VOKOLTOR-807521 format. One record per residue (C-alpha): residue in three letters; x, y, z; residue number from 0. Coordinates in pm, whole numbers. Each point is the difference from the previous one (the first is absolute). Layout:
node r->ALA, x->X, y->Y, z->Z, k->NUM $
...
end
This chain:
node r->UNK, x->0, y->0, z->0, k->0 $
node r->UNK, x->302, y->227, z->18, k->1 $
node r->UNK, x->-27, y->65, z->-375, k->2 $
node r->UNK, x->-341, y->162, z->63, k->3 $
node r->UNK, x->180, y->284, z->178, k->4 $
node r->UNK, x->319, y->14, z->-214, k->5 $
node r->UNK, x->-74, y->-112, z->-359, k->6 $
node r->UNK, x->362, y->33, z->-122, k->7 $
node r->UNK, x->142, y->-338, z->90, k->8 $
node r->UNK, x->362, y->115, z->-29, k->9 $
node r->UNK, x->-58, y->233, z->296, k->10 $
node r->UNK, x->-147, y->-265, z->227, k->11 $
node r->UNK, x->342, y->-110, z->126, k->12 $
node r->UNK, x->51, y->324, z->191, k->13 $
node r->UNK, x->-296, y->-93, z->221, k->14 $
node r->UNK, x->146, y->-337, z->95, k->15 $
node r->UNK, x->322, y->114, z->170, k->16 $
node r->UNK, x->58, y->-60, z->371, k->17 $
node r->UNK, x->-161, y->-229, z->259, k->18 $
node r->UNK, x->-354, y->101, z->-98, k->19 $
node r->UNK, x->59, y->-77, z->-370, k->20 $
node r->UNK, x->-139, y->-356, z->-2, k->21 $
node r->UNK, x->-322, y->113, z->171, k->22 $
node r->UNK, x->-85, y->316, z->-193, k->23 $
node r->UNK, x->-182, y->-202, z->-269, k->24 $
node r->UNK, x->-234, y->-147, z->263, k->25 $
node r->UNK, x->-65, y->341, z->151, k->26 $
node r->UNK, x->-72, y->140, z->-346, k->27 $
node r->UNK, x->-261, y->-273, z->-44, k->28 $
node r->UNK, x->-162, y->111, z->326, k->29 $
node r->UNK, x->-9, y->361, z->-121, k->30 $
node r->UNK, x->-160, y->-110, z->-326, k->31 $
node r->UNK, x->-265, y->-198, z->188, k->32 $
node r->UNK, x->-78, y->307, z->208, k->33 $
node r->UNK, x->-71, y->197, z->-316, k->34 $
node r->UNK, x->286, y->251, z->-8, k->35 $
node r->UNK, x->57, y->178, z->-329, k->36 $
node r->UNK, x->333, y->-54, z->-183, k->37 $
node r->UNK, x->121, y->350, z->92, k->38 $
node r->UNK, x->-62, y->-37, z->374, k->39 $
node r->UNK, x->117, y->-362, z->3, k->40 $
node r->UNK, x->324, y->98, z->-172, k->41 $
node r->UNK, x->64, y->266, z->265, k->42 $
node r->UNK, x->-53, y->-251, z->280, k->43 $
node r->UNK, x->224, y->-261, z->-162, k->44 $
node r->UNK, x->273, y->260, z->-53, k->45 $
node r->UNK, x->-19, y->90, z->373, k->46 $
node r->UNK, x->48, y->-366, z->90, k->47 $
node r->UNK, x->295, y->-27, z->-238, k->48 $
node r->UNK, x->161, y->296, z->176, k->49 $
node r->UNK, x->-59, y->-167, z->336, k->50 $
node r->UNK, x->154, y->-323, z->-131, k->51 $
node r->UNK, x->316, y->179, z->-116, k->52 $
node r->UNK, x->17, y->187, z->334, k->53 $
node r->UNK, x->-13, y->-332, z->187, k->54 $
node r->UNK, x->276, y->-142, z->-224, k->55 $
node r->UNK, x->231, y->297, z->59, k->56 $
node r->UNK, x->-40, y->-41, z->377, k->57 $
node r->UNK, x->39, y->-378, z->-9, k->58 $
node r->UNK, x->-340, y->-53, z->166, k->59 $
node r->UNK, x->-132, y->-349, z->-68, k->60 $
node r->UNK, x->-367, y->-26, z->-93, k->61 $
node r->UNK, x->-88, y->-233, z->286, k->62 $
node r->UNK, x->121, y->268, z->242, k->63 $
node r->UNK, x->-221, y->275, z->-147, k->64 $
node r->UNK, x->-194, y->187, z->269, k->65 $
node r->UNK, x->-188, y->325, z->46, k->66 $
node r->UNK, x->313, y->177, z->127, k->67 $
node r->UNK, x->170, y->-61, z->-334, k->68 $
node r->UNK, x->-302, y->138, z->-183, k->69 $
node r->UNK, x->1, y->313, z->215, k->70 $
node r->UNK, x->371, y->55, z->-68, k->71 $
node r->UNK, x->-49, y->-48, z->-376, k->72 $
node r->UNK, x->-291, y->245, z->-21, k->73 $
node r->UNK, x->172, y->265, z->211, k->74 $
node r->UNK, x->308, y->-18, z->-219, k->75 $
node r->UNK, x->-209, y->0, z->-318, k->76 $
node r->UNK, x->-206, y->303, z->102, k->77 $
node r->UNK, x->317, y->201, z->54, k->78 $
node r->UNK, x->84, y->-46, z->-370, k->79 $
node r->UNK, x->-342, y->6, z->-169, k->80 $
node r->UNK, x->-335, y->154, z->83, k->81 $
node r->UNK, x->-221, y->-203, z->227, k->82 $
node r->UNK, x->-277, y->-159, z->-202, k->83 $
node r->UNK, x->-334, y->-103, z->135, k->84 $
node r->UNK, x->-46, y->-374, z->42, k->85 $
node r->UNK, x->366, y->-106, z->7, k->86 $
node r->UNK, x->-7, y->-109, z->363, k->87 $
node r->UNK, x->-328, y->-185, z->-61, k->88 $
node r->UNK, x->147, y->-180, z->-302, k->89 $
node r->UNK, x->290, y->-136, z->202, k->90 $
node r->UNK, x->-232, y->-96, z->286, k->91 $
node r->UNK, x->-205, y->-203, z->-248, k->92 $
node r->UNK, x->325, y->-157, z->-122, k->93 $
node r->UNK, x->86, y->-110, z->354, k->94 $
node r->UNK, x->-345, y->-156, z->39, k->95 $
node r->UNK, x->47, y->-181, z->-331, k->96 $
node r->UNK, x->343, y->-134, z->92, k->97 $
node r->UNK, x->-121, y->-118, z->341, k->98 $
node r->UNK, x->-315, y->-160, z->-138, k->99 $
node r->UNK, x->220, y->-183, z->-253, k->100 $
node r->UNK, x->235, y->-112, z->283, k->101 $
node r->UNK, x->292, y->172, z->-170, k->102 $
node r->UNK, x->85, y->204, z->311, k->103 $
node r->UNK, x->-95, y->-77, z->357, k->104 $
node r->UNK, x->-281, y->166, z->187, k->105 $
node r->UNK, x->139, y->174, z->309, k->106 $
node r->UNK, x->-111, y->-149, z->329, k->107 $
node r->UNK, x->-235, y->229, z->188, k->108 $
node r->UNK, x->149, y->169, z->302, k->109 $
node r->UNK, x->-121, y->-145, z->330, k->110 $
node r->UNK, x->-280, y->219, z->133, k->111 $
node r->UNK, x->65, y->220, z->299, k->112 $
node r->UNK, x->-259, y->58, z->268, k->113 $
node r->UNK, x->-205, y->236, z->-215, k->114 $
node r->UNK, x->35, y->-218, z->-310, k->115 $
node r->UNK, x->-119, y->-308, z->189, k->116 $
node r->UNK, x->-310, y->181, z->123, k->117 $
node r->UNK, x->-68, y->121, z->-353, k->118 $
node r->UNK, x->19, y->-356, z->-136, k->119 $
node r->UNK, x->-239, y->-124, z->268, k->120 $
node r->UNK, x->-239, y->289, z->-63, k->121 $
node r->UNK, x->6, y->-67, z->-373, k->122 $
node r->UNK, x->-89, y->-366, z->60, k->123 $
node r->UNK, x->-280, y->109, z->233, k->124 $
node r->UNK, x->-149, y->234, z->-262, k->125 $
node r->UNK, x->31, y->-254, z->-280, k->126 $
node r->UNK, x->-98, y->-324, z->171, k->127 $
node r->UNK, x->-230, y->97, z->285, k->128 $
node r->UNK, x->-156, y->319, z->-135, k->129 $
node r->UNK, x->9, y->-114, z->-366, k->130 $
node r->UNK, x->55, y->358, z->-117, k->131 $
node r->UNK, x->72, y->88, z->-361, k->132 $
node r->UNK, x->365, y->59, z->-82, k->133 $
node r->UNK, x->-60, y->371, z->-49, k->134 $
node r->UNK, x->-146, y->26, z->351, k->135 $
node r->UNK, x->287, y->-204, z->143, k->136 $
node r->UNK, x->251, y->235, z->-160, k->137 $
node r->UNK, x->-185, y->305, z->133, k->138 $
node r->UNK, x->-17, y->-134, z->357, k->139 $
node r->UNK, x->368, y->-97, z->-8, k->140 $
node r->UNK, x->98, y->351, z->-111, k->141 $
node r->UNK, x->-197, y->149, z->288, k->142 $
node r->UNK, x->155, y->-243, z->247, k->143 $
node r->UNK, x->353, y->82, z->-124, k->144 $
node r->UNK, x->-71, y->371, z->26, k->145 $
node r->UNK, x->-127, y->-37, z->356, k->146 $
node r->UNK, x->296, y->-214, z->108, k->147 $
node r->UNK, x->260, y->227, z->-162, k->148 $
node r->UNK, x->-169, y->300, z->164, k->149 $
node r->UNK, x->57, y->-140, z->350, k->150 $
node r->UNK, x->293, y->-244, z->-19, k->151 $
node r->UNK, x->352, y->4, z->-136, k->152 $
node r->UNK, x->276, y->-255, z->-25, k->153 $
node r->UNK, x->-216, y->-292, z->-112, k->154 $
node r->UNK, x->-139, y->-85, z->343, k->155 $
node r->UNK, x->-374, y->17, z->54, k->156 $
node r->UNK, x->-74, y->71, z->365, k->157 $
node r->UNK, x->-376, y->-11, z->-36, k->158 $
node r->UNK, x->-55, y->-48, z->374, k->159 $
node r->UNK, x->111, y->360, z->53, k->160 $
node r->UNK, x->-274, y->147, z->-218, k->161 $
node r->UNK, x->-270, y->210, z->163, k->162 $
node r->UNK, x->-317, y->166, z->-125, k->163 $
node r->UNK, x->174, y->336, z->-45, k->164 $
node r->UNK, x->244, y->-157, z->-249, k->165 $
node r->UNK, x->-293, y->-117, z->-210, k->166 $
node r->UNK, x->-182, y->333, z->11, k->167 $
node r->UNK, x->314, y->200, z->-81, k->168 $
node r->UNK, x->71, y->-223, z->-302, k->169 $
node r->UNK, x->-352, y->38, z->-140, k->170 $
node r->UNK, x->-3, y->376, z->48, k->171 $
node r->UNK, x->341, y->38, z->-161, k->172 $
node r->UNK, x->-72, y->-218, z->-305, k->173 $
node r->UNK, x->-358, y->101, z->-78, k->174 $
node r->UNK, x->28, y->380, z->13, k->175 $
node r->UNK, x->65, y->34, z->-373, k->176 $
node r->UNK, x->-218, y->-293, z->-110, k->177 $
node r->UNK, x->-354, y->-7, z->-136, k->178 $
node r->UNK, x->-273, y->-174, z->196, k->179 $
node r->UNK, x->12, y->-323, z->-199, k->180 $
node r->UNK, x->378, y->-23, z->32, k->181 $
node r->UNK, x->-23, y->74, z->373, k->182 $
node r->UNK, x->-264, y->-270, z->33, k->183 $
node r->UNK, x->230, y->-254, z->-165, k->184 $
node r->UNK, x->283, y->103, z->231, k->185 $
node r->UNK, x->-205, y->-44, z->318, k->186 $
node r->UNK, x->-156, y->-327, z->-118, k->187 $
node r->UNK, x->340, y->-150, z->-80, k->188 $
node r->UNK, x->145, y->120, z->329, k->189 $
node r->UNK, x->-286, y->-158, z->198, k->190 $
node r->UNK, x->65, y->-326, z->-181, k->191 $
node r->UNK, x->370, y->3, z->84, k->192 $
node r->UNK, x->-53, y->94, z->365, k->193 $
node r->UNK, x->-264, y->-271, z->31, k->194 $
node r->UNK, x->251, y->-249, z->-140, k->195 $
node r->UNK, x->262, y->106, z->256, k->196 $
node r->UNK, x->-252, y->-56, z->280, k->197 $
node r->UNK, x->-99, y->-339, z->-135, k->198 $
node r->UNK, x->365, y->-105, z->-17, k->199 $
node r->UNK, x->62, y->111, z->356, k->200 $
node r->UNK, x->245, y->270, z->-105, k->201 $
node r->UNK, x->-208, y->265, z->174, k->202 $
node r->UNK, x->-204, y->-38, z->318, k->203 $
node r->UNK, x->-244, y->282, z->-80, k->204 $
node r->UNK, x->-252, y->26, z->-280, k->205 $
node r->UNK, x->160, y->303, z->-166, k->206 $
node r->UNK, x->-235, y->-31, z->-299, k->207 $
node r->UNK, x->-262, y->172, z->215, k->208 $
node r->UNK, x->230, y->303, z->26, k->209 $
node r->UNK, x->-1, y->61, z->-378, k->210 $
node r->UNK, x->-203, y->319, z->-62, k->211 $
node r->UNK, x->-300, y->-27, z->-230, k->212 $
node r->UNK, x->-30, y->204, z->-319, k->213 $
node r->UNK, x->-328, y->187, z->13, k->214 $
node r->UNK, x->-241, y->73, z->-280, k->215 $
node r->UNK, x->94, y->-284, z->-234, k->216 $
node r->UNK, x->-356, y->-124, z->-46, k->217 $
node r->UNK, x->-187, y->330, z->6, k->218 $
node r->UNK, x->14, y->92, z->-367, k->219 $
node r->UNK, x->-204, y->-145, z->-281, k->220 $
node r->UNK, x->165, y->-242, z->-242, k->221 $
node r->UNK, x->135, y->186, z->-301, k->222 $
node r->UNK, x->-122, y->-126, z->-334, k->223 $
node r->UNK, x->-47, y->75, z->-368, k->224 $
node r->UNK, x->-336, y->50, z->-162, k->225 $
node r->UNK, x->-100, y->-271, z->-248, k->226 $
node r->UNK, x->65, y->223, z->-301, k->227 $
node r->UNK, x->345, y->89, z->138, k->228 $
node r->UNK, x->91, y->-368, z->32, k->229 $
node r->UNK, x->-99, y->-61, z->-361, k->230 $
node r->UNK, x->197, y->306, z->-111, k->231 $
node r->UNK, x->314, y->-135, z->169, k->232 $
node r->UNK, x->-47, y->-338, z->-168, k->233 $
node r->UNK, x->-58, y->165, z->-335, k->234 $
node r->UNK, x->328, y->193, z->19, k->235 $
node r->UNK, x->211, y->-316, z->-30, k->236 $
node r->UNK, x->154, y->-23, z->-346, k->237 $
node r->UNK, x->-84, y->-362, z->-72, k->238 $
node r->UNK, x->187, y->13, z->-331, k->239 $
node r->UNK, x->325, y->-27, z->199, k->240 $
node r->UNK, x->125, y->-291, z->209, k->241 $
node r->UNK, x->28, y->214, z->312, k->242 $
node r->UNK, x->-352, y->133, z->-57, k->243 $
node r->UNK, x->-140, y->-354, z->-22, k->244 $
node r->UNK, x->171, y->-91, z->326, k->245 $
node r->UNK, x->-113, y->311, z->185, k->246 $
node r->UNK, x->-358, y->-37, z->-125, k->247 $
node r->UNK, x->-18, y->-357, z->133, k->248 $
node r->UNK, x->141, y->111, z->336, k->249 $
node r->UNK, x->-244, y->289, z->31, k->250 $
node r->UNK, x->-294, y->-224, z->-89, k->251 $
node r->UNK, x->94, y->-244, z->278, k->252 $
node r->UNK, x->2, y->292, z->243, k->253 $
node r->UNK, x->-320, y->162, z->-127, k->254 $
node r->UNK, x->-219, y->-305, z->-70, k->255 $
node r->UNK, x->111, y->-241, z->273, k->256 $
node r->UNK, x->128, y->241, z->266, k->257 $
node r->UNK, x->335, y->-175, z->35, k->258 $
node r->UNK, x->276, y->152, z->210, k->259 $
node r->UNK, x->315, y->114, z->-176, k->260 $
node r->UNK, x->211, y->-275, z->155, k->261 $
node r->UNK, x->-252, y->-265, z->-104, k->262 $
node r->UNK, x->22, y->113, z->-362, k->263 $
node r->UNK, x->381, y->-5, z->12, k->264 $
node r->UNK, x->7, y->-354, z->143, k->265 $
node r->UNK, x->-245, y->-143, z->-253, k->266 $
node r->UNK, x->162, y->-303, z->-164, k->267 $
node r->UNK, x->-77, y->-170, z->-331, k->268 $
node r->UNK, x->-125, y->-307, z->186, k->269 $
node r->UNK, x->-246, y->218, z->194, k->270 $
node r->UNK, x->-209, y->59, z->-314, k->271 $
node r->UNK, x->-232, y->-300, z->-32, k->272 $
node r->UNK, x->-128, y->53, z->-352, k->273 $
node r->UNK, x->-235, y->-305, z->-26, k->274 $
node r->UNK, x->-181, y->94, z->322, k->275 $
node r->UNK, x->13, y->374, z->-65, k->276 $
node r->UNK, x->160, y->70, z->339, k->277 $
node r->UNK, x->291, y->186, z->152, k->278 $
node r->UNK, x->189, y->-127, z->304, k->279 $
node r->UNK, x->88, y->300, z->216, k->280 $
node r->UNK, x->276, y->-16, z->261, k->281 $
node r->UNK, x->-112, y->253, z->257, k->282 $
node r->UNK, x->100, y->116, z->344, k->283 $
node r->UNK, x->104, y->-251, z->264, k->284 $
node r->UNK, x->66, y->-278, z->-254, k->285 $
node r->UNK, x->-372, y->3, z->-81, k->286 $
node r->UNK, x->-104, y->-159, z->-332, k->287 $
node r->UNK, x->-321, y->108, z->-173, k->288 $
node r->UNK, x->-166, y->-77, z->-331, k->289 $
node r->UNK, x->-161, y->278, z->-200, k->290 $
node r->UNK, x->-193, y->-21, z->-327, k->291 $
node r->UNK, x->194, y->96, z->-310, k->292 $
node r->UNK, x->-224, y->268, z->-147, k->293 $
node r->UNK, x->-24, y->13, z->-379, k->294 $
node r->UNK, x->174, y->333, z->-55, k->295 $
node r->UNK, x->270, y->-88, z->253, k->296 $
node r->UNK, x->58, y->-336, z->-168, k->297 $
node r->UNK, x->20, y->160, z->-344, k->298 $
node r->UNK, x->253, y->259, z->122, k->299 $
node r->UNK, x->214, y->-271, z->163, k->300 $
node r->UNK, x->-10, y->-218, z->-312, k->301 $
node r->UNK, x->92, y->297, z->-218, k->302 $
node r->UNK, x->300, y->81, z->217, k->303 $
node r->UNK, x->120, y->-359, z->37, k->304 $
node r->UNK, x->-29, y->-80, z->-370, k->305 $
node r->UNK, x->123, y->324, z->-154, k->306 $
node r->UNK, x->197, y->205, z->252, k->307 $
node r->UNK, x->156, y->-206, z->279, k->308 $
node r->UNK, x->378, y->-42, z->-54, k->309 $
node r->UNK, x->142, y->-350, z->-26, k->310 $
node r->UNK, x->175, y->-73, z->331, k->311 $
node r->UNK, x->34, y->-262, z->269, k->312 $
node r->UNK, x->-209, y->185, z->258, k->313 $
node r->UNK, x->-336, y->-157, z->86, k->314 $
node r->UNK, x->-152, y->330, z->108, k->315 $
node r->UNK, x->-273, y->127, z->-231, k->316 $
node r->UNK, x->123, y->358, z->-18, k->317 $
node r->UNK, x->356, y->65, z->-117, k->318 $
node r->UNK, x->216, y->311, z->-8, k->319 $
node r->UNK, x->-31, y->191, z->-326, k->320 $
node r->UNK, x->379, y->38, z->-30, k->321 $
node r->UNK, x->290, y->-239, z->47, k->322 $
node r->UNK, x->68, y->-186, z->215, k->323 $
node r->UNK, x->-331, y->-174, z->-68, k->324 $
node r->UNK, x->-99, y->-108, z->348, k->325 $
node r->UNK, x->-327, y->21, z->190, k->326 $
node r->UNK, x->-109, y->343, z->122, k->327 $
node r->UNK, x->131, y->54, z->351, k->328 $
node r->UNK, x->-313, y->55, z->205, k->329 $
node r->UNK, x->-272, y->237, z->111, k->330 $
node r->UNK, x->224, y->304, z->-49, k->331 $
node r->UNK, x->34, y->-76, z->-372, k->332 $
node r->UNK, x->-377, y->-42, z->-35, k->333 $
node r->UNK, x->-46, y->330, z->185, k->334 $
node r->UNK, x->234, y->173, z->-246, k->335 $
node r->UNK, x->-205, y->-136, z->-291, k->336 $
node r->UNK, x->-314, y->144, z->161, k->337 $
node r->UNK, x->168, y->338, z->49, k->338 $
node r->UNK, x->98, y->19, z->-365, k->339 $
node r->UNK, x->-349, y->-103, z->-110, k->340 $
node r->UNK, x->-165, y->267, z->214, k->341 $
node r->UNK, x->238, y->260, z->-142, k->342 $
node r->UNK, x->-80, y->-102, z->-360, k->343 $
node r->UNK, x->-371, y->29, z->77, k->344 $
node r->UNK, x->60, y->337, z->171, k->345 $
node r->UNK, x->-183, y->-115, z->310, k->346 $
node r->UNK, x->116, y->162, z->323, k->347 $
node r->UNK, x->-103, y->-245, z->269, k->348 $
node r->UNK, x->90, y->57, z->368, k->349 $
node r->UNK, x->74, y->-372, z->19, k->350 $
node r->UNK, x->234, y->-101, z->-282, k->351 $
node r->UNK, x->108, y->-354, z->84, k->352 $
node r->UNK, x->-133, y->-331, z->-125, k->353 $
node r->UNK, x->-252, y->-5, z->287, k->354 $
node r->UNK, x->-200, y->281, z->-161, k->355 $
node r->UNK, x->-156, y->-254, z->-237, k->356 $
node r->UNK, x->-81, y->-235, z->286, k->357 $
node r->UNK, x->-182, y->283, z->180, k->358 $
node r->UNK, x->-171, y->101, z->-324, k->359 $
node r->UNK, x->-133, y->-352, z->-60, k->360 $
node r->UNK, x->-142, y->-19, z->353, k->361 $
node r->UNK, x->-163, y->342, z->-33, k->362 $
node r->UNK, x->-151, y->-95, z->-336, k->363 $
node r->UNK, x->-143, y->-323, z->146, k->364 $
node r->UNK, x->-146, y->194, z->293, k->365 $
node r->UNK, x->-166, y->242, z->-239, k->366 $
node r->UNK, x->-160, y->-294, z->-184, k->367 $
node r->UNK, x->-155, y->-136, z->318, k->368 $
node r->UNK, x->256, y->-257, z->113, k->369 $
node r->UNK, x->17, y->-63, z->373, k->370 $
node r->UNK, x->313, y->48, z->208, k->371 $
node r->UNK, x->20, y->-378, z->42, k->372 $
node r->UNK, x->-1, y->-48, z->-377, k->373 $
node r->UNK, x->265, y->269, z->-47, k->374 $
node r->UNK, x->215, y->-163, z->268, k->375 $
node r->UNK, x->-25, y->-334, z->-181, k->376 $
node r->UNK, x->112, y->151, z->-333, k->377 $
node r->UNK, x->287, y->189, z->162, k->378 $
node r->UNK, x->82, y->-305, z->217, k->379 $
node r->UNK, x->0, y->193, z->326, k->380 $
node r->UNK, x->58, y->-221, z->303, k->381 $
node r->UNK, x->-194, y->233, z->229, k->382 $
node r->UNK, x->-329, y->180, z->-62, k->383 $
node r->UNK, x->146, y->299, z->184, k->384 $
node r->UNK, x->234, y->55, z->-294, k->385 $
node r->UNK, x->-298, y->28, z->-233, k->386 $
node r->UNK, x->-202, y->229, z->225, k->387 $
node r->UNK, x->199, y->305, z->-112, k->388 $
node r->UNK, x->-193, y->-10, z->-329, k->389 $
node r->UNK, x->-324, y->71, z->184, k->390 $
node r->UNK, x->118, y->362, z->20, k->391 $
node r->UNK, x->-36, y->52, z->-374, k->392 $
node r->UNK, x->-363, y->-119, z->-11, k->393 $
node r->UNK, x->-144, y->339, z->90, k->394 $
node r->UNK, x->-355, y->-91, z->-108, k->395 $
node r->UNK, x->-17, y->-287, z->248, k->396 $
node r->UNK, x->156, y->213, z->272, k->397 $
node r->UNK, x->-264, y->269, z->-49, k->398 $
node r->UNK, x->-275, y->-255, z->60, k->399 $
node r->UNK, x->165, y->-101, z->327, k->400 $
node r->UNK, x->65, y->354, z->122, k->401 $
node r->UNK, x->-241, y->144, z->258, k->402 $
node r->UNK, x->-190, y->314, z->-110, k->403 $
node r->UNK, x->120, y->329, z->142, k->404 $
node r->UNK, x->-271, y->208, z->159, k->405 $
node r->UNK, x->145, y->325, z->-132, k->406 $
node r->UNK, x->-28, y->-96, z->-365, k->407 $
node r->UNK, x->-48, y->-275, z->-255, k->408 $
node r->UNK, x->265, y->-226, z->-144, k->409 $
end
């Protein structure tokens, strides 16, 4: 596959010098499979050839290659030539390739210190006992690390010295510049971690009770798009392009089925059961649900899969529009697609994430007479209290329940 990136065969020999020479052909094949253009692939191969010659000049054997050698090579290179975006990532991918092919050894992980051991145990607790999604696990671990680094230094976690004031000071310090939703996530994750410490016997006091609450989170109405706005956003996707076909299918899943952004990102090819006309949705807490594959959603998915999805090894339905052709990363990518779609439609919504379509679907169902129980079933809420927020938008029903005021008529 090296000839794909350097068509002049007489020049191929310059890529094969040094300890990396015998393996550049295999790496070029990987780049080709990931969909890189000849121009970009040639630049990446040339970088690896420079690294190979650098290793040869310093008599560094390939089996000894480590991150410290990569750092030294890049620092020396960037003193001579301008730093180019993606060079460090290219060599990181090379290291993964060499280790996966057992060409160089994978470094043994450093033994965890006191803090690292607690983090490993907490991660197992979140994954195995709480069955949280990986995105939630990562969020809770970041909050736990931030809390620990705020109070402890030197790698030793002395959790038995914590008091309520430490918890309150941390929350006040780290939530001052945050929005309400971000502050809510912070306090929820902190309660989880402090509860874990109590369960493990690392603290003798239930410090989770000392975490301040974030007021006003459930006072506002859900933000949504009107039905005509939703259709306008869908209509602004240029379905003549491959990216437009992908984005249209994603937006339909959000608008017609009320999926969360992370659920759309995780959708796998095997989750589309074409004969039964069903979708298998991997939701929160390792929950698995089946939803009907609506006709327009199915047509959009088939159009994308047959005409626009890049050929790659990933089993995710939705793939990056540019090389490397891997599955989209998660809810943040879906949110970015929604933002761009709203901008194209020139709709200025106060809520601009993927959840705006979920709220819009619920509000539309409420307006057509659906009960809160029915809405909760479609949105797969585990608690009816989560669905009750939509009662605030049914102003007609609320007027019937309101008591008349003696000083005037409603």
